[in-house]
LOTOR-239533 format. One record per residue (C-alpha): residue in one letter; z, x, y. Coordinates in steps of 0.1 Angstrom, whole numbers. Layout:
! residues N
  rest      Z      X      Y
     A      Z      X      Y
...
! end
This chain:
! residues 689
  rest      Z      X      Y
     M    228   -130   -144
     S    248   -152   -120
     S    226   -175    -99
     N    250   -170    -70
     D    245   -132    -70
     T    208   -137    -73
     K    208   -161    -44
     A    230   -138    -23
     L    205   -110    -28
     E    175   -133    -18
     L    193   -144     14
     L    198   -107     25
     F    160   -104     30
     Q    160   -132     56
     R    166   -127     93
     P    171    -89     90
     L    186    -84    125
     E    212   -112    123
     P    247   -105    111
     V    253   -111     74
     F    276   -141     81
     T    249   -163     98
     S    233   -191     78
     R    199   -186     61
     D    174   -206     41
     N    167   -229     70
     G    204   -233     78
     K    211   -245     43
     A    229   -215     28
     A    255   -189     39
     L    275   -161     23
     D    312   -166     21
     L    325   -132     30
     P    359   -115     25
     D    376   -107     58
     S    370    -70     54
     Y    332    -75     55
     Y    332    -84     91
     T    324    -55    114
     E    348    -46    142
     R    328    -66    167
     Y    334    -98    148
     S    366    -92    127
     G    390   -109    151
     S    370   -141    152
     N    359   -144    115
     V    377   -177    109
     E    359   -193    138
     L    326   -177    127
     Q    330   -188     91
     S    336   -224    102
     R    307   -223    126
     Y    282   -210    101
     G    297   -224     70
     D    306   -260     77
     H    271   -275     79
     V    254   -256     51
     D    246   -270     16
     V    254   -239     -3
     K    282   -213      3
     I    280   -183    -19
     P    313   -165    -24
     L    312   -127    -26
     R    341   -108    -40
     D    358    -80    -21
     L    349    -44    -31
     A    377    -25    -46
     R    366      6    -29
     K    345      5      3
     P    318     31      5
     N    318     57     32
     L    287     51     51
     D    291     78     77
     F    261     96     63
     A    239     68     77
     K    252     70    112
     V    226     97    121
     I    201     68    123
     G    213     46    151
     K    212      8    148
     K    185      6    174
     Q    165     36    163
     Q    133     33    144
     F    135     44    108
     S    106     65     94
     L     98     75     58
     F     79    105     73
     Q    110    122     87
     D    130    144     63
     Q    164    135     76
     H    157     98     74
     K    144    103     39
     K    177    121     29
     V    198     92     43
     A    176     67     25
     S    179     87     -7
     Q    217     86     -5
     L    218     48      2
     I    193     41    -26
     T    215     61    -50
     L    246     42    -38
     F    228      9    -45
     M    214     21    -79
     E    248     32    -91
     S    265     -1    -84
     P    277    -11   -119
     D    266    -47   -121
     L    248    -74   -102
     Q    280    -89    -87
     S    291    -55    -74
     F    256    -48    -61
     A    254    -81    -42
     S    288    -74    -26
     L    279    -38    -18
     C    246    -48     -1
     A    263    -75     20
     Y    290    -51     31
     T    264    -24     40
     K    239    -46     58
     D    256    -48     92
     R    269    -12     91
     V    235      7     89
     N    202      6    107
     P    185    -27     97
     V    151    -13     87
     L    168     15     67
     F    188    -12     49
     Q    158    -34     42
     Y    138     -4     28
     C    166      9      6
     F    176    -26     -5
     S    140    -33    -14
     V    136     -1    -34
     A    168     -8    -53
     I    157    -44    -61
     Q    124    -29    -73
     H    141     -4    -96
     R    174    -18   -109
     R    171    -33   -144
     D    193    -63   -135
     T    172    -74   -105
     R    138    -78   -122
     N    137   -115   -114
     I    144   -111    -76
     R    113   -109    -54
     V    108    -85    -25
     P     93   -107      2
     P     62    -95     22
     V     73    -71     50
     A     50    -90     74
     E     73   -120     71
     T    105   -100     74
     F     94    -78    103
     P     64    -97    118
     S     64    -77    150
     N     50    -48    130
     F     19    -68    122
     V     13    -93    150
     E      8    -91    188
     P     42    -95    205
     S     34   -124    228
     L     29   -145    196
     L     65   -140    186
     H     76   -155    219
     E     52   -184    213
     A     66   -188    178
     R    102   -190    190
     Q     92   -215    217
     E     73   -237    192
     A    102   -236    167
     S    128   -244    194
     L    109   -273    210
     I     95   -289    178
     P    124   -295    154
     D    101   -308    125
     P     83   -277    110
     S     55   -299     97
     Q     47   -309    133
     R     45   -273    147
     S     12   -260    158
     L     -5   -229    143
     I     -2   -199    165
     E    -35   -179    166
     I    -34   -141    163
     P    -63   -129    184
     R    -91   -108    169
     N    -97    -73    182
     Y    -68    -74    207
     T    -62    -36    207
     A    -94    -24    224
     S   -127    -36    239
     D   -162    -30    226
     L   -164      1    248
     E   -144     18    220
     D   -167     24    190
     E   -137     25    166
     Q   -130    -11    174
     R   -158    -21    151
     L   -134    -12    123
     A   -104    -30    137
     Y   -108    -58    112
     F   -102    -32     84
     R    -75    -10    100
     E    -54    -38    115
     D    -58    -62     85
     I    -23    -75     75
     G    -31    -72     38
     V    -42    -35     41
     N    -10    -25     60
     M     11    -46     35
     H     -5    -27      6
     H      3      7     22
     W     40     -4     28
     H     44    -18     -7
     W     28     13    -24
     H     54     36     -7
     L     81     11    -17
     V     71     15    -54
     Y     66     52    -50
     P     93     66    -28
     T     95    104    -23
     E    133    107    -25
     G    161     91    -44
     P    174     91    -80
     R    151    107   -104
     E    143     75   -123
     V    131     60    -90
     V    109     89    -80
     A     96    105   -112
     K     71     79   -123
     D     41     88   -145
     R     13    106   -126
     R     30     99    -92
     G     13    128    -74
     E    -21    119    -88
     L    -17     83    -77
     F     -9     95    -41
     Y    -42    114    -42
     Y    -62     86    -57
     M    -50     56    -38
     H    -55     74     -5
     H    -89     88    -17
     Q   -101     53    -24
     V    -88     41     10
     I   -109     68     27
     A   -140     60      6
     R   -137     23     14
     Y   -132     31     51
     N   -163     53     53
     V   -184     28     35
     E   -171      2     59
     R   -182     25     88
     F   -218     26     73
     C   -218    -12     73
     N   -210    -10    111
     N   -236     17    118
     L   -210     44    123
     K   -210     78    107
     R   -183     90     83
     T   -150     96    100
     E   -146    131    114
     L   -120    152     96
     M    -88    165    113
     S    -93    200    100
     N    -80    217    131
     L    -45    207    142
     R    -50    222    176
     A    -82    204    186
     P    -78    174    209
     I    -77    140    192
     A   -108    123    207
     E    -97     87    202
     G    -69     70    220
     Y    -50     42    203
     F    -28     15    219
     P    -13     -6    192
     K      3    -34    213
     L     31    -39    188
     L     68    -43    193
     S     95    -26    172
     S    118    -51    157
     V    150    -30    160
     N    148    -21    197
     N    122    -45    212
     R    102    -16    226
     T     65    -12    221
     Y     51     14    198
     P     39     41    222
     G      1     45    226
     R    -19     77    225
     I    -44     86    253
     A    -78    100    245
     N    -80    137    239
     T    -43    142    232
     V    -34    176    220
     L     -7    181    194
     R     22    202    204
     D     52    218    186
     M     79    191    180
     N    114    197    192
     R    134    165    187
     E    169    159    174
     N    169    166    136
     N    131    169    138
     V    119    204    148
     L     85    216    137
     E     59    242    148
     I     22    235    142
     A     20    270    128
     E     43    260    100
     C     19    232     89
     E    -10    257     91
     R     10    281     68
     W     17    253     43
     R    -20    243     43
     D    -32    279     38
     R     -8    284      9
     I    -20    252     -8
     L    -56    263     -4
     A    -49    297    -17
     A    -32    282    -48
     I    -63    262    -55
     D    -84    294    -52
     Q    -61    313    -75
     G    -58    284   -100
     F    -20    283   -101
     V     11    274    -82
     V     44    292    -82
     D     79    278    -85
     P    109    293    -65
     S    116    318    -93
     G     80    331    -92
     K     69    314   -124
     R     32    304   -124
     Y     19    270   -134
     P    -18    266   -139
     L    -37    239   -119
     D    -55    227   -150
     E    -77    196   -153
     V    -50    174   -167
     K    -19    181   -146
     G    -33    200   -117
     I    -41    171    -95
     D     -7    155   -101
     M     11    188    -91
     L    -10    190    -59
     G     -2    154    -50
     D     35    160    -54
     M     32    192    -32
     I     11    177     -4
     E     32    146      0
     A     62    168     -9
     S     83    144    -30
     S    114    157    -47
     L     90    165    -76
     S     73    193    -56
     I     71    225    -76
     N     82    246    -46
     R     90    226    -15
     Q    103    256      4
     Y     70    275      0
     Y     44    248      0
     G     62    226     25
     N     56    190     34
     L     21    189     49
     H     12    152     47
     N     44    138     62
     M     49    165     89
     V     15    161    104
     H     21    123    104
     N     52    132    125
     L     34    156    148
     I      8    128    155
     S     34    101    159
     F     54    121    185
     A     23    136    203
     H     31    115    234
     D     67    128    237
     P     72    159    214
     D    104    171    230
     A    120    136    236
     R    121    142    274
     H    110    106    279
     L    133     92    251
     E    103     76    235
     E    102     67    198
     Y     74     75    174
     G     39     59    175
     V     24     39    146
     M     16     70    125
     G     54     73    120
     D     57     41    101
     V     42     31     67
     T     38     -5     79
     T     17      5    108
     A      1     39    101
     M    -32     25     88
     R    -40      8    121
     D    -47     41    139
     P    -81     57    135
     I    -64     91    133
     F    -49     80     99
     Y    -83     82     84
     K    -91    116    100
     W    -59    131     87
     H    -62    116     52
     G    -99    124     52
     Y    -90    161     56
     L    -63    160     29
     D    -89    144      6
     T   -111    175     11
     I    -82    197     -1
     F    -79    176    -33
     N   -117    176    -37
     K   -117    214    -33
     F    -95    215    -64
     K   -117    190    -82
     T   -148    210    -74
     S   -132    241    -89
     L   -132    223   -123
     P   -164    224   -144
     P   -187    194   -140
     Y   -185    166   -165
     D   -210    169   -194
     Q   -222    152   -225
     S   -188    155   -243
     H   -170    137   -214
     L   -196    110   -206
     A   -214     99   -237
     Y   -204     71   -261
     R   -226     74   -292
     G   -242     41   -303
     I   -233     22   -272
     T   -262     11   -249
     I   -259    -10   -217
     N   -290    -31   -216
     N   -285    -50   -183
     V   -260    -53   -155
     E   -258    -82   -130
     A   -234    -94   -103
     K   -238   -131    -94
     I   -220   -155    -70
     N   -204   -184    -88
     S   -231   -209    -79
     R   -261   -222    -99
     T   -285   -216    -70
     A   -273   -181    -61
     A   -297   -153    -67
     P   -285   -125    -90
     N   -272    -93    -74
     V   -269   -108    -39
     L   -232   -110    -27
     L   -219   -126      4
     T   -192   -118     29
     Y   -179   -138     59
     W   -148   -143     82
     Q   -120   -165     70
     K    -89   -179     88
     S    -56   -178     69
     N    -19   -183     77
     V     12   -162     76
     D     47   -176     79
     L     67   -157    106
     A     99   -177    102
     A    119   -152     81
     G    116   -125    108
     L    124   -147    138
     D    161   -136    141
     F    185   -158    161
     G    158   -184    162
     P    155   -220    149
     N    150   -228    113
     G    119   -238     94
     S     84   -223     90
     V     63   -211    119
     F     28   -203    109
     A      4   -179    126
     T    -33   -179    117
     F    -54   -147    116
     T    -90   -140    109
     H   -100   -115     81
     L   -130   -105     61
     Q   -136   -125     29
     H   -162   -126      1
     A   -177   -153    -20
     P   -162   -151    -56
     F   -186   -135    -81
     E   -189   -125   -117
     Y   -202    -94   -135
     V   -224    -99   -165
     V   -230    -68   -187
     N   -252    -69   -218
     V   -243    -42   -243
     T   -256    -32   -277
     N   -233    -16   -302
     S   -256      0   -328
     N   -227     14   -349
     A   -219     -4   -381
     T   -183    -10   -371
     P   -167    -27   -341
     K   -160     -4   -312
     K   -136     -4   -283
     G   -144      8   -248
     T   -133      9   -212
     C   -157     -8   -188
     R   -156     11   -154
     I   -173     -5   -125
     F   -179     12    -91
     L   -199      4    -60
     C   -217     33    -44
     P   -235     33    -10
     K   -271     43    -13
     T   -277     54     23
     D   -256     66     53
     E   -255     50     88
     R   -290     63     96
     G   -305     50     64
     T   -308     85     49
     P   -304     84     11
     L   -272     99     -2
     S   -270    127    -28
     L   -252    122    -60
     E   -224    144    -47
     D   -220    122    -16
     Q   -221     90    -37
     R   -195    105    -60
     L   -171    110    -30
     L   -178     75    -16
     A   -177     56    -49
     I   -155     25    -46
     E   -136     15    -77
     M   -142    -22    -83
     D   -127    -28   -117
     K   -116    -12   -150
     F   -108    -31   -182
     T   -109    -28   -220
     V   -138    -43   -240
     N   -142    -50   -277
     L   -178    -45   -289
     T   -189    -61   -322
     P   -220    -45   -340
     G   -251    -58   -323
     R   -255    -74   -289
     N   -225    -83   -267
     T   -222   -100   -234
     I   -193    -90   -212
     R   -183   -114   -184
     R   -157   -105   -158
     R   -147   -124   -126
     S   -143   -106    -93
     D   -107   -120    -89
     E    -97   -102   -122
     S   -102    -68   -106
     S    -77    -40   -117
     V    -76    -29    -80
     T    -67    -61    -61
     I    -40    -87    -58
     P    -47   -122    -47
     F    -41   -133    -11
     E    -10   -153    -22
     R      6   -122    -34
     S     -2   -101     -3
     L     14   -128     18
     R     38   -148     -3
     R     58   -176     12
     V     95   -170     19
     G    121   -194      4
     P    130   -209    -30
     S    104   -237    -28
     A     76   -211    -31
     Q     91   -193    -61
     P     78   -199    -97
     T    103   -215   -121
     N     88   -199   -152
     A    109   -169   -162
     N     79   -146   -168
     D     62   -156   -136
     L     95   -150   -117
     A     99   -115   -133
     A     65   -106   -120
     F     75   -112    -84
     Q     91    -79    -77
     F     64    -54    -86
     C     36    -76    -75
     G     31    -70    -38
     C     14    -37    -46
     G    -24    -38    -47
     W    -54    -38    -25
     P    -60    -72     -9
     D    -86    -92    -28
     H   -102   -103      5
     L   -113    -67     11
     L   -126    -60    -24
     L   -162    -59    -11
     P   -173    -40     19
     K   -187    -60     48
     G   -224    -53     43
     K   -248    -63     70
     P   -264    -95     83
     E   -298    -84     71
     G   -283    -73     38
     M   -271    -38     28
     T   -281    -24     -6
     F   -256     -6    -29
     D   -257      9    -64
     L   -235    -11    -88
     F   -225     14   -114
     V   -212      5   -148
     M   -199     28   -175
     I   -184     20   -209
     S   -164     50   -221
     D   -150     56   -255
     Y   -115     40   -258
     T   -103     67   -283
     N   -104     91   -253
     D    -89     66   -229
     A    -60     51   -249
     V    -24     58   -239
     Q      4     55   -263
     Q     31     35   -244
     T     67     43   -251
     N     77      9   -235
     N     61    -20   -253
     S     75    -48   -232
     P     50    -72   -216
     D     33    -58   -184
     V     48    -69   -152
     C     20    -74   -127
     G     -5    -51   -144
     D    -35    -66   -127
     A    -36    -40    -99
     Y    -28     -9   -119
     S    -57     12   -107
     F    -38     20    -74
     C     -3     10    -84
     G      2     19   -120
     L     23     -2   -144
     K     60     -9   -138
     D     82     12   -161
     K     52     23   -181
     L     27     51   -184
     Y     -5     48   -164
     P    -27     29   -188
     D    -58     52   -188
     R    -56     87   -202
     R    -87     98   -181
     T    -81    112   -147
     M    -81     86   -120
     G   -115     79   -106
     F   -133     90   -137
     P   -162     97   -139
     F   -166    102   -101
     D   -136    124    -96
     R   -155    155   -107
     R   -190    169   -102
     L   -216    153   -124
     P   -248    165   -141
     G   -280    158   -122
     T   -288    155    -85
     T   -292    117    -83
     L   -273     87    -97
     T   -306     76   -112
     A   -309    109   -131
     L   -273    106   -143
     T   -275     70   -156
     S   -309     76   -173
     S   -294    105   -192
     F   -267     84   -210
     T   -272     50   -227
     N   -236     39   -219
     L   -241     43   -181
     M   -262     20   -160
     K   -268     11   -123
     T   -285    -17   -106
     D   -292    -26    -69
     V   -268    -51    -53
     K   -273    -65    -18
     I   -243    -75      3
     I   -252   -100     31
     F   -227   -105     59
     N   -225   -140     75
     D   -209   -137    110
     Q   -192   -171    108
     V   -155   -181    105
     V   -145   -204     76
     D   -110   -220     73
     R    -91   -213     42
     T    -92   -244     20
     Q    -59   -241      2
! end
């Protein structure tokens, strides 16, 4: 792999709105382009431009001319200043073509040249998305990292006036080390008059929205088959979003709010308004807001026409398929919705990827309702308004309606899960394995067992890479987010078998009561169970002590990976560490592993299960080392099978024997629960490193 080609690809992530010939890497590097790469606007003056942007740089990276220039006319339907959306069919088709073009480039040198040629000729957000997907999936770009989208397009994540402040700070203070931190205000989208604002810290968290963007980057719905057809893709769509909804509802209980209402009727007014106060990078217009009690209307926009009735037909056909127990392909062949593949088939139908069994009949329910909501303010384009935040994967989770819509989709998936027989002894028991004690303890000698702490923390994000046409060097913004004190699980287990045994330790956190303090039934706890961790354990005959740190969770990625620094100085030099960079932005942010709890303390059930590894094990066909396997619960493993044969969320994904969690755990020796109290301290602590 040529270091020049690698460097060229890394530079293409920086300053996404600037022409490809401008300098990057704090003015130290530039691409040396063939004359034919300059667009018509700049082609007559390319000598002057090359000298202007090339004379003072330390590194000039030559790119060879392409023997055959690609025809990019297919991408013109998305204008340069138009917003690109993964929820719109036509945009997805264009993206699929561009990803295919990038994936088919024969070698790294050709790929770098093709991307540089393409960059200024297509919509900048479309380019960055397709470029990122190709980097994620090509075999020769494993060592190239995809930087956090919050640093590439910061206006999708921070209040617009801050970008003006950032440019001003960078222009007036040449030395980056002397620049002041710019503070992102807390709760700037609404006042306390709006109850939903109590959850703004969750919905508008940069890490949460980065996770959603990166998940859809790893699991696109269209493109070459090797990019889309990943193991259990549809099931992952269901499970990742199911866990988001469970976490959101538990967070609501922490703030004395009831579970989110479901968007089961597409014609009912949407009670909450939402005004995001964000700018779109490509056209410098604000994302439109939505007033309270907005009613969805049929959509009639260019290349995006949809009747609400069509979505209702798709929904009814999916519900009927669950009742019948099978789906049909275009030829009329029936495929059973069984307990192994059924949830995966439903996920591929509801999000309607190219893997859908029958897209014509079952439609594209998830994406198209996102579209209806995102254009509710201007469904026929009479005001020439672009989509709202629900039309963009980087911003959709900010809007309370996201949780109402996905909460409803979750009931469709649960309708299928409820149609399956409850788990019984054969699924749940592990003969000879007894959990004797479970404890969660903060890493402090004086801390009481089973008492966990949360608080506010201030952290920084570098906005420099996204400040197009601005000065060089880092410009940091500081933002406040929820955080928890690190803790450890200690599980004492007895293996009364004569031989060593292997198991999977599955840890969940279940709320005990709702917002009114009413105890929850086992069925309610099942649907609200938050997966905390999942890992393999080896049990010798006799007593065993399992210790597991909270930052080792199979769900989360550390803060540094949610918001990695831009630039070569931040990259690891070790080859294995470098290879991990590309897949590694996918994962729930570690700072939101625990729900907020309450100042007086909020009690949860900490549930631990050790299941029989012989029923969990997956025979991998690819035995290369795992790339970023630490957040596989939501994100899977790169180029590998999902590393747990059980259905995602086991054992809480299906109905369980007994009416209470106590009754369930007392019926099986390999299951146990204990009370854990989460105390929230309403103070802000600065990040230490």
